[in-house]
N, C-alpha and C positions, 0 to 999 in steps of 0.2 A: 108452255108453248112459246118461245120467243116473238115479240112483236116488233114491227118496223116503225118507223117515227109517224106519227099521225099526220094526215094532210087533208085541205080541203078538197073533195072531190070534185067540186066545180070548176076548178082550173087545171084539171088533169091533161095530161097530154096523152097522146096513144101511147107513147113509151111507158109513162107512169101506169097507165091502165094493164098493159102487158105486164109490167113488173109486178102489180097487184095479184092479176090472174097466175103469174108463176109463182108468187109467194104462197096463194092459197093451194096451189098443186103442190108445193113442198109440204104444207102442213097436213094435207089429205095423205100424201105417201109416208107420212112418219107414222101413220096410224092413228092419228087423232080422232076422237069422236065427233060425231056431226056437231053436237052442241058446241064442242070445244072450238071448233073451226069457225062457226057462226060467231061465238063470243070475241075469238080473236079479231075477226074482220071488224065488227062493231066498235071494238076497242081501237083497233089501230086506225080504221078509217069510218069514222062514225058518219060521213055522209053517204057512204057506199050503200049499194044495195046486196047484203050479204048472199043471198039466194042467187043472184045473178051471177057473182063473181064464183060462186061454188058451180053453178051449172056450166059456165064458160072453161072453168078448169076441167070438170069432168069431161066436157066436149074434146078438150085436147088429148084425154086418154083415147077418147073414141078414135080420134083421128090417128094417133100414133098406132092403133090396132090395124089401120090400113096400109101401112107401109110395106113395100114389096118384101119379100123373103131375102132377096139379095141385099136390100138396104140394112135390114135387121141384121144378117149376117155379116155386113161389112163393119157395121157398128160395133158388134162383138168383137171382130177381129181387131179393131183399132183399139178399144177400150182394153183388151187382154194384152195387147203390145204394150200400151203405155203402163199398165200394170207391171208387167215384166221388167220394164227398163226402170221403173219405180223400185220395184223389189231388190234387182241388182245394184241401184245405187245405195241402198240402206242396208245391203249384205244378207237379206232375206233369200239366200239361196234354194231353198226349199219351197218357198213361195213362187220362184221364179222358174224353177222347174214344172212346178204345177200349170203356171202360165203357158210354158212351153208345150206341154201335153194338151193343155186346151186349144192352143194355136193349130196344133197337128191334128186335133179333133175336127176343127172348124175346116181345115183346108181338105179334110177328107171326104 
């Protein structure tokens, strides 16, 4: 699991803390085991409270689950549109067609 630079937690700004929570969420989303995530936190930010960071990251997942159906659908639409653009740029026309089908399904 990749680690970020170590820092002293006592001088963290709210941006730094948010970046820590985001990194922990990324580690969780990779499918890392609980112990691996806790060890990565301890190694990367020795002064941090590993369980507090994990709980805050998980809380972010719970908050995402409260998004409206339209917000999720809009995100899916925009992400698929971006994938379509990227696929046409690299010449992956089969992938671009799949993205178009996905957009059509989302619009239905």
